[in-house]
C-alpha positions in Angstrom: 0.0 0.0 0.0 1.4 3.4 -1.0 1.7 5.9 1.8 0.1 9.3 1.3 2.5 12.2 0.7 1.3 13.8 3.9 2.8 10.9 5.9 6.2 12.4 4.9 7.6 15.5 6.4 10.5 16.0 4.0 11.2 15.5 0.3 14.3 15.6 -1.9 14.0 17.9 -4.9 14.9 16.1 -8.2 13.6 18.7 -10.7 13.3 22.5 -10.7 12.3 23.3 -14.2 10.7 26.8 -14.3 11.0 27.1 -10.5 13.5 29.7 -9.3 12.9 28.9 -5.6 13.8 25.2 -5.7 17.3 23.7 -5.8 17.9 20.2 -7.1 19.4 17.7 -4.6 18.1 19.8 -1.6 15.7 18.5 1.1 12.5 20.5 1.6 9.8 20.5 4.3 6.4 19.3 3.1 3.2 20.7 4.6 0.0 18.5 4.6 -2.5 19.5 1.9 -5.0 16.8 0.9 -6.5 18.9 -1.9 -3.1 19.7 -3.5 -2.2 16.0 -3.4 -5.4 15.0 -5.2 -4.3 17.4 -8.0 -0.7 16.0 -8.1 1.0 18.7 -6.1 2.9 19.0 -2.9 2.9 22.1 -0.6 6.6 22.8 0.0 8.4 25.5 1.9 10.8 26.7 -0.8 13.9 28.9 -0.8 11.7 32.0 -0.3 10.7 30.7 3.1 7.1 30.5 2.0 5.0 27.5 1.2 3.9 27.0 -2.5 2.6 24.1 -4.6 4.9 22.2 -6.8 4.4 19.1 -8.9 4.8 15.9 -6.9 7.1 14.6 -9.7 9.7 17.2 -8.7 10.3 15.5 -5.4 11.1 12.1 -3.8 9.4 11.8 -0.4 11.9 10.8 2.4 11.6 8.8 5.5 14.2 10.2 7.8 15.4 9.2 11.3 13.8 11.3 14.0 17.2 12.9 14.8 17.5 14.0 11.2 13.9 15.4 11.1 14.6 17.3 14.3 17.8 18.7 13.0 16.2 19.9 9.7 13.3 21.5 11.6 15.7 23.3 13.9 17.6 24.6 10.9 14.6 26.5 9.6 
């Protein structure tokens, strides 16, 4: 069974075509958004520090150890 994107807190950017506020190979925080997911998008806090919708195909959701999640959240 596939997990919902909202079950993930972070994702790795693998594409940034036409998106100035995303960097490839960088980890971004995901915010839950059921409606966006239904439409094929993820709500991501990008380089501007704001949350925006981006295509799900631009990211690989990550399961990280709790220590890594904590460290990334503290770095914000």
